[in-house]
C-alpha positions as CSV (number, residue, x, y, z in Angstrom):
1,X,270.6,101.5,125.8
2,X,267.9,102.8,128.2
3,X,268.2,106.4,129.4
4,X,266.3,107.9,132.3
5,X,265.3,111.3,130.9
6,X,264.6,114.2,133.2
7,X,266.6,112.6,136.0
8,X,267.8,116.0,137.3
9,X,264.1,116.7,138.1
10,X,263.8,113.4,140.0
11,X,267.3,112.7,141.3
12,X,265.9,110.7,144.2
13,X,264.7,108.0,141.8
14,X,267.1,105.3,140.7
15,X,265.9,103.2,137.8
16,X,269.2,101.4,137.4
17,X,270.0,102.9,134.0
18,X,272.0,105.7,132.4
19,X,270.7,109.1,133.4
20,X,270.6,112.2,131.2
21,X,272.0,114.5,133.9
22,X,275.6,113.3,133.6
23,X,278.2,115.1,131.5
24,X,277.0,117.8,129.1
25,X,273.2,117.8,129.5
26,X,269.9,119.7,129.5
27,X,268.1,117.3,131.9
28,X,266.5,120.1,133.8
29,X,264.6,121.1,130.7
30,X,262.8,117.8,130.4
31,X,259.5,119.3,131.2
32,X,259.6,121.4,128.0
33,X,262.0,119.3,125.9
34,X,260.6,115.9,126.6
35,X,262.6,113.0,125.0
36,X,264.9,115.6,123.5
37,X,266.9,115.7,126.7
38,X,267.9,112.1,126.0
39,X,268.7,113.0,122.4
40,X,270.9,115.9,123.6
41,X,272.7,113.7,126.1
42,X,273.5,111.1,123.5
43,X,274.7,113.7,121.1
44,X,277.1,115.3,123.6
45,X,278.3,112.2,125.5
46,X,278.3,109.1,123.4
47,X,281.5,108.2,121.5
48,X,282.5,105.8,118.7
49,X,278.9,105.3,117.6
50,X,278.1,104.4,113.9
51,X,274.3,104.2,114.1
52,X,271.9,105.7,116.6
53,X,268.2,105.4,117.1
54,X,265.5,106.5,119.4
55,X,262.4,104.8,120.8
56,X,260.8,106.4,123.8
57,X,258.4,106.0,126.6
58,X,255.7,103.7,125.4
59,X,256.5,103.8,121.7
60,X,258.7,101.4,119.6
61,X,259.3,100.8,115.9
62,X,257.5,97.7,114.6
63,X,259.9,95.9,112.3
64,X,258.0,92.6,112.5
65,X,254.6,93.4,110.9
66,X,252.5,93.4,114.1
67,X,250.8,96.5,112.9
68,X,248.3,96.2,110.1
69,X,249.0,97.4,106.6
70,X,248.5,101.2,106.1
71,X,248.1,101.7,109.8
72,X,250.6,104.2,111.3
73,X,250.4,102.7,114.8
74,X,248.8,100.0,116.9
75,X,247.8,100.3,120.6
76,X,248.9,97.3,122.7
77,X,248.1,96.6,126.4
78,X,251.2,96.9,128.6
79,X,250.6,93.4,129.9
80,X,251.5,92.2,126.3
81,X,254.8,94.0,126.2
82,X,256.7,90.7,126.6
83,X,255.0,89.2,123.6
84,X,256.5,91.8,121.1
85,X,259.7,91.4,119.2
86,X,261.9,94.6,119.3
87,X,264.9,93.1,117.5
88,X,266.3,95.2,114.6
89,X,266.5,93.1,111.5
90,X,269.7,93.2,109.4
91,X,267.8,94.6,106.5
92,X,267.1,97.7,108.6
93,X,270.7,98.1,109.5
94,X,271.6,97.8,105.8
95,X,269.1,100.5,104.9
96,X,270.7,102.9,107.4
97,X,274.2,102.0,106.3
98,X,273.2,102.9,102.8
99,X,272.1,106.4,103.9
100,X,268.4,106.0,104.7
101,X,266.8,107.3,107.9
102,X,264.2,105.1,109.5
103,X,261.1,107.1,110.6
104,X,257.6,106.6,112.0
105,X,254.9,106.2,109.4
106,X,253.2,109.6,109.1
107,X,249.8,110.4,110.5
108,X,247.2,111.9,108.1
109,X,245.0,114.9,109.1
110,X,241.8,116.4,107.6
111,X,243.4,119.8,107.9
112,X,246.9,121.1,107.0
113,X,249.7,120.8,109.6
114,X,249.8,124.5,110.3
115,X,246.1,124.5,111.2
116,X,246.5,121.3,113.2
117,X,249.2,122.9,115.3
118,X,247.2,126.0,115.9
119,X,244.2,124.0,117.1
120,X,246.2,121.9,119.5
121,X,248.8,124.4,120.7
122,X,249.6,128.1,120.6
123,X,249.6,129.6,117.1
124,X,252.1,132.3,118.1
125,X,254.7,129.6,118.7
126,X,254.5,128.1,115.2
127,X,254.6,131.6,113.7
128,X,257.6,132.5,115.7
129,X,259.3,129.2,114.7
130,X,258.9,130.2,111.0
131,X,260.5,133.6,111.7
132,X,263.5,131.9,113.4
133,X,264.0,129.6,110.5
134,X,263.7,132.4,108.0
135,X,266.2,134.5,110.0
136,X,268.8,132.0,110.9
137,X,268.6,129.1,108.4
138,X,269.4,128.5,104.7
139,X,266.6,129.3,102.3
140,X,266.0,125.6,101.7
141,X,264.7,125.2,105.2
142,X,262.0,127.9,105.0
143,X,260.8,126.5,101.7
144,X,260.6,123.0,103.4
145,X,258.8,124.5,106.4
146,X,256.1,126.0,104.2
147,X,255.7,122.8,102.3
148,X,255.3,120.8,105.5
149,X,252.8,123.3,107.0
150,X,250.7,123.1,103.8
151,X,250.6,119.3,103.8
152,X,248.2,117.0,105.7
153,X,250.8,114.4,106.9
154,X,253.3,114.5,109.7
155,X,256.0,112.2,111.0
156,X,255.6,112.2,114.8
157,X,257.3,111.2,118.0
158,X,260.9,112.3,117.3
159,X,261.8,108.6,116.6
160,X,264.4,107.6,114.1
161,X,267.3,105.3,113.2
162,X,270.2,107.0,111.4
163,X,273.9,107.2,110.8
164,X,275.8,109.1,113.5
165,X,277.1,111.7,111.0
166,X,273.6,112.5,110.0
167,X,272.5,112.6,113.7
168,X,275.3,115.1,114.5
169,X,274.2,117.4,111.7
170,X,270.5,117.2,112.7
171,X,271.2,117.8,116.4
172,X,273.4,120.9,115.7
173,X,270.6,122.3,113.5
174,X,267.7,121.4,115.8
175,X,269.1,122.5,119.1
176,X,270.4,125.8,117.7
177,X,266.8,126.6,116.6
178,X,265.2,125.5,119.8
179,X,267.7,127.6,121.8
180,X,266.7,130.7,119.9
181,X,263.0,129.8,120.4
182,X,263.6,129.5,124.1
183,X,265.0,133.0,124.2
184,X,261.9,134.4,122.4
185,X,259.2,132.4,124.2
186,X,257.7,132.8,127.6
187,X,256.1,129.6,128.7
188,X,255.6,130.6,132.4
189,X,251.8,130.5,132.1
190,X,251.6,127.4,129.9
191,X,249.9,124.4,131.4
192,X,251.9,121.1,131.7
193,X,250.9,119.9,128.3
194,X,251.7,123.1,126.4
195,X,255.0,123.4,128.3
196,X,256.2,120.5,126.2
197,X,256.5,123.0,123.4
198,X,260.0,122.1,122.3
199,X,259.2,118.5,121.9
200,X,256.2,119.4,119.8
201,X,258.1,121.9,117.7
202,X,260.9,119.3,117.2
203,X,258.4,116.9,115.6
204,X,257.7,119.5,113.0
205,X,261.4,120.4,112.6
206,X,262.3,116.8,112.0
207,X,260.0,116.8,109.0
208,X,261.5,120.1,107.8
209,X,265.1,118.8,108.1
210,X,264.4,115.6,106.2
211,X,262.6,117.4,103.3
212,X,265.1,120.3,103.1
213,X,268.1,118.0,102.9
214,X,266.3,115.4,100.6
215,X,267.1,112.6,103.1
216,X,266.1,109.2,102.0
217,X,263.6,107.7,104.5
218,X,262.0,104.4,105.2
219,X,258.7,104.5,107.1
220,X,257.7,101.9,109.7
221,X,254.6,101.8,112.0
222,X,254.7,102.3,115.7
223,X,253.8,100.0,118.6
224,X,252.1,102.1,121.3
225,X,251.8,100.6,124.8
226,X,248.8,102.2,126.4
227,X,246.0,100.8,128.6
228,X,243.3,103.4,128.2
229,X,240.9,103.3,125.3
230,X,242.0,105.0,122.1
231,X,240.2,104.6,118.7
232,X,242.0,102.3,116.4
233,X,241.3,102.0,112.7
234,X,241.5,98.9,110.4
235,X,243.9,98.9,107.4
236,X,241.0,99.6,105.0
237,X,239.7,102.4,107.2
238,X,243.2,103.9,107.4
239,X,243.5,103.9,103.6
240,X,240.1,105.6,103.2
241,X,240.9,108.2,105.9
242,X,244.2,109.0,104.2
243,X,242.5,109.4,100.8
244,X,239.8,111.6,102.3
245,X,242.3,113.7,104.1
246,X,244.4,114.2,101.0
247,X,241.3,115.3,99.0
248,X,240.3,117.7,101.8
249,X,243.8,119.1,101.9
250,X,243.9,119.6,98.1
251,X,240.4,121.1,97.9
252,X,239.7,122.6,101.2
253,X,242.1,125.2,102.4
254,X,243.7,128.4,101.0
255,X,247.5,128.9,101.2
256,X,248.3,130.7,104.4
257,X,250.4,133.6,103.0
258,X,249.6,135.5,106.1
259,X,251.9,133.4,108.3
260,X,254.9,134.6,106.2
261,X,254.4,138.2,107.3
């Protein structure tokens, strides 16, 4: 089911698909919530759904081994979109019916996830996120947050396939936290990229939720439709990079106890 996200910001555009500004919605927040406005619309407006998933923009799950072994994603030219198979095999449906959540294969970094966020975004935001989790969530979530921040791998893109019951629980938890973060964060002077803060934070929160609740996951690579050049690594290079990053993460950084203050 295609959804035009952020339609409230571009109401003059008609793409001939479901829009996220109908019913209970946060479409006007698309500039800072990104694909989450579509997630919110589905949560609040869809009925009688057993399984729900999210692909978005130019990214789709690869269930048909188009991406090389050990690679988290593969860049594909938009002209080749029609050559790809996006069908969901029955084995994937069976995994979800048995309680697993389908997620993107994690990306590996030479630094821990906390440092990575601070390099790419505003460190104050990730510190404030920790305070919100510590203040409003069960203790298992702050423990999971610290574990994720100390790791060198992250599941990206807010993409998934899961049972509706799990989705409702996750959305209730996620959007409550983001609502509190909104109240405590002034993004007026953020540039367009940094204003996507709640989409970025949600990527980290998804990892926290899965770990804290010991959710079974099955990882699949991503097909990324993008025409500009982006460095791609072979399967062997990806394995070596993952190994290098793991070693660097184990040996190279101290625990960041200061973020807990």
